[in-house]
C-alpha positions as CSV (number, residue, x, y, z in Angstrom):
1,X,-56.4,-20.9,37.1
2,X,-56.7,-23.9,39.4
3,X,-54.0,-25.2,41.8
4,X,-52.9,-28.0,39.5
5,X,-52.3,-25.7,36.6
6,X,-50.3,-23.4,38.8
7,X,-48.1,-26.2,40.0
8,X,-47.5,-27.4,36.5
9,X,-46.6,-23.9,35.4
10,X,-44.1,-23.4,38.3
11,X,-42.5,-26.8,37.6
12,X,-42.1,-25.9,33.9
13,X,-40.6,-22.5,34.8
14,X,-38.1,-24.1,37.2
15,X,-37.2,-26.6,34.5
16,X,-36.6,-23.8,32.0
17,X,-34.4,-21.9,34.5
18,X,-32.4,-25.0,35.3
19,X,-32.1,-25.9,31.6
20,X,-30.9,-22.4,30.7
21,X,-28.4,-22.2,33.7
22,X,-24.8,-22.0,32.6
23,X,-22.5,-24.9,33.0
24,X,-18.8,-24.4,32.8
25,X,-15.7,-26.6,32.5
26,X,-12.2,-25.5,33.4
27,X,-8.9,-27.1,34.3
28,X,-6.9,-26.1,37.4
29,X,-3.1,-25.7,37.6
30,X,-2.7,-29.4,38.4
31,X,-4.5,-30.5,35.2
32,X,-7.7,-31.5,37.0
33,X,-11.0,-30.9,35.1
34,X,-13.8,-29.1,37.0
35,X,-17.5,-28.5,36.3
36,X,-19.8,-25.9,37.8
37,X,-22.4,-23.3,37.3
38,X,-19.8,-20.6,37.5
39,X,-16.1,-20.3,37.0
40,X,-14.0,-19.4,40.1
41,X,-12.5,-15.9,39.8
42,X,-9.0,-17.2,39.7
43,X,-9.8,-19.2,36.5
44,X,-11.8,-16.5,34.7
45,X,-8.8,-15.3,32.8
46,X,-7.7,-18.8,31.9
47,X,-9.1,-21.0,29.2
48,X,-12.6,-22.4,30.0
49,X,-15.7,-23.6,28.2
50,X,-19.4,-23.0,28.4
51,X,-21.7,-26.0,28.0
52,X,-25.4,-26.6,27.6
53,X,-27.6,-28.9,29.7
54,X,-26.5,-31.8,27.4
55,X,-22.8,-31.2,28.0
56,X,-22.3,-29.9,24.5
57,X,-19.8,-27.1,24.0
58,X,-21.6,-23.8,23.5
59,X,-18.7,-21.3,23.7
60,X,-15.0,-21.5,24.4
61,X,-13.3,-18.7,26.3
62,X,-9.6,-18.4,25.5
63,X,-7.2,-17.4,28.2
64,X,-6.4,-13.8,28.7
65,X,-3.3,-12.7,26.6
66,X,-0.2,-11.4,28.3
67,X,1.0,-7.8,27.7
68,X,3.6,-9.2,25.3
69,X,1.0,-11.2,23.4
70,X,-1.3,-8.2,23.1
71,X,1.6,-6.1,21.8
72,X,2.5,-8.7,19.3
73,X,-1.2,-9.0,18.2
74,X,-1.4,-5.2,17.7
75,X,1.8,-5.4,15.7
76,X,0.5,-8.1,13.4
77,X,-2.8,-6.3,13.0
78,X,-1.0,-3.1,12.0
79,X,1.1,-5.0,9.5
80,X,-1.9,-6.7,8.0
81,X,-3.6,-3.3,7.7
82,X,-0.5,-1.8,6.1
83,X,-0.3,-4.6,3.6
84,X,-4.0,-4.3,2.8
85,X,-3.6,-0.5,2.2
86,X,-0.7,-1.2,-0.1
87,X,-2.8,-3.8,-1.9
88,X,-5.7,-1.4,-2.4
89,X,-3.3,1.4,-3.5
90,X,-1.7,-0.9,-6.0
91,X,-5.0,-2.0,-7.3
92,X,-6.0,1.7,-7.8
93,X,-2.7,2.4,-9.6
94,X,-3.2,-0.6,-11.9
95,X,-6.7,0.5,-12.7
96,X,-5.6,4.0,-13.5
97,X,-2.7,2.7,-15.6
98,X,-4.9,0.4,-17.7
99,X,-7.7,3.0,-18.0
100,X,-5.2,5.7,-19.2
101,X,-3.1,3.6,-21.6
102,X,-4.4,1.0,-24.1
103,X,-1.1,-0.3,-25.4
104,X,2.6,-0.2,-24.4
105,X,3.1,2.0,-27.5
106,X,0.9,4.6,-25.8
107,X,3.1,4.5,-22.7
108,X,6.3,5.0,-24.8
109,X,4.7,7.9,-26.7
110,X,3.7,9.6,-23.4
111,X,7.2,9.1,-22.0
112,X,8.8,10.5,-25.1
113,X,6.5,13.5,-25.1
114,X,7.3,14.2,-21.4
115,X,11.1,13.9,-22.1
116,X,10.9,16.2,-25.1
117,X,9.2,18.9,-23.0
118,X,11.9,18.5,-20.4
119,X,14.7,18.5,-23.0
120,X,13.3,21.8,-24.3
121,X,13.5,23.3,-20.8
122,X,17.1,21.9,-20.4
123,X,18.1,23.5,-23.7
124,X,16.6,26.8,-22.6
125,X,18.6,26.5,-19.3
126,X,21.8,25.8,-21.2
127,X,21.3,28.9,-23.3
128,X,20.6,31.1,-20.3
129,X,23.6,29.7,-18.4
130,X,25.9,30.3,-21.4
131,X,24.6,33.9,-21.5
132,X,25.0,34.3,-17.8
133,X,28.6,33.0,-17.9
134,X,29.4,35.4,-20.7
135,X,28.1,38.3,-18.6
136,X,30.1,37.2,-15.6
137,X,33.3,36.9,-17.7
138,X,32.7,40.3,-19.2
139,X,32.3,42.0,-15.9
140,X,35.3,40.2,-14.4
141,X,37.4,41.3,-17.4
142,X,36.2,44.9,-16.8
143,X,37.3,44.7,-13.2
144,X,40.7,43.3,-14.2
145,X,41.2,46.0,-16.8
146,X,40.3,48.7,-14.3
147,X,42.7,47.3,-11.8
148,X,45.5,47.0,-14.4
149,X,45.1,50.6,-15.3
150,X,45.3,51.6,-11.6
151,X,41.8,52.9,-11.7
152,X,39.3,52.4,-8.9
153,X,36.6,49.8,-9.5
154,X,33.2,51.3,-8.8
155,X,31.2,49.6,-6.1
156,X,28.3,49.3,-8.5
157,X,30.5,47.1,-10.8
158,X,31.2,44.7,-7.9
159,X,27.5,44.6,-7.1
160,X,26.7,43.9,-10.7
161,X,29.2,41.0,-10.7
162,X,27.6,39.5,-7.6
163,X,24.1,39.8,-9.2
164,X,25.3,38.0,-12.3
165,X,27.0,35.3,-10.3
166,X,23.8,34.8,-8.3
167,X,21.7,34.6,-11.5
168,X,24.2,32.1,-12.9
169,X,23.9,29.9,-9.8
170,X,20.2,30.1,-9.9
171,X,20.1,28.9,-13.5
172,X,22.4,26.1,-12.8
173,X,20.1,24.9,-10.0
174,X,17.2,25.2,-12.4
175,X,19.1,23.1,-14.9
176,X,19.9,20.5,-12.2
177,X,16.2,20.3,-11.3
178,X,15.3,19.7,-15.0
179,X,17.9,16.9,-15.2
180,X,16.6,15.3,-12.0
181,X,13.1,15.5,-13.3
182,X,14.1,13.9,-16.5
183,X,15.7,10.9,-14.7
184,X,12.6,10.6,-12.5
185,X,10.4,10.5,-15.6
186,X,12.5,7.7,-17.1
187,X,12.4,5.6,-13.9
188,X,8.7,6.3,-13.5
189,X,7.7,5.3,-17.0
190,X,10.1,2.3,-16.9
191,X,8.1,1.1,-13.9
192,X,4.8,1.9,-15.7
193,X,5.9,-0.1,-18.7
194,X,7.0,-3.1,-16.7
195,X,3.8,-3.2,-14.6
196,X,1.7,-2.7,-17.8
197,X,3.4,-5.8,-19.3
198,X,2.7,-7.8,-16.2
199,X,-1.0,-6.8,-16.2
200,X,-1.4,-7.5,-19.9
201,X,0.3,-10.9,-19.4
202,X,-2.1,-11.7,-16.5
203,X,-5.0,-10.6,-18.7
204,X,-3.8,-12.9,-21.5
205,X,-3.5,-15.8,-19.2
206,X,-7.0,-15.3,-17.8
207,X,-8.4,-15.1,-21.4
208,X,-6.6,-18.3,-22.3
209,X,-7.8,-20.1,-19.2
210,X,-11.4,-19.0,-19.9
211,X,-11.2,-20.1,-23.5
212,X,-9.8,-23.5,-22.4
213,X,-12.6,-24.0,-19.9
214,X,-15.2,-23.0,-22.5
215,X,-13.7,-25.5,-25.0
216,X,-13.7,-28.3,-22.4
217,X,-17.4,-27.6,-21.6
218,X,-18.2,-27.7,-25.3
219,X,-16.3,-31.0,-25.7
220,X,-18.1,-32.4,-22.7
221,X,-21.5,-31.3,-24.1
222,X,-20.7,-33.2,-27.3
223,X,-19.7,-36.3,-25.3
224,X,-16.0,-36.0,-26.1
225,X,-13.2,-36.8,-23.7
226,X,-11.3,-33.9,-22.1
227,X,-8.2,-32.6,-23.9
228,X,-5.1,-34.2,-22.6
229,X,-2.7,-31.6,-21.1
230,X,1.1,-31.9,-21.5
């Protein structure tokens, strides 16, 4: 390589380095605009811009956020994430609902079947409670009769009464649980039915909108004017 080619190569390289050198624009605290190949340290955390050799904006660097702004940003991001998770969860519930039940009648039938099963458990609890109450009353009457005849009541009799009362209380709690479950099923299926109606209404509206667009395309293909909407 001769000297002339070496000089041309070096000049081109220097030009490329100069062309690729960064140019920055920033504003000081007095509102004055400055340009330079690097931003002074005191302005690095403030808003500044990176320009190319033609003075065209390449990249904008926003000012550093304060601690309060960072906290608010994290709060907003967390809220957006929460809402997105709720949206995905609702979409999953909707898909399960429409995949499981074809019509509202299916939902009502499922609800009634669930309630019938719970009602059977409630009736069984009532029967057991009635039997338990009868046992408690019988043992209490036995104790009263023994006392009335001035006879000593055996310890085993008192123990038996306590066991019967405990069994009665247990069955009453079981009955309460069945009643609460019944109410939960009613509320749950009421929500299912309401949401199912909403989803079916949205589906119907989409079908109608699609049919309307299709009809308008067919009219346009035949050279007919669009249908006037009222």
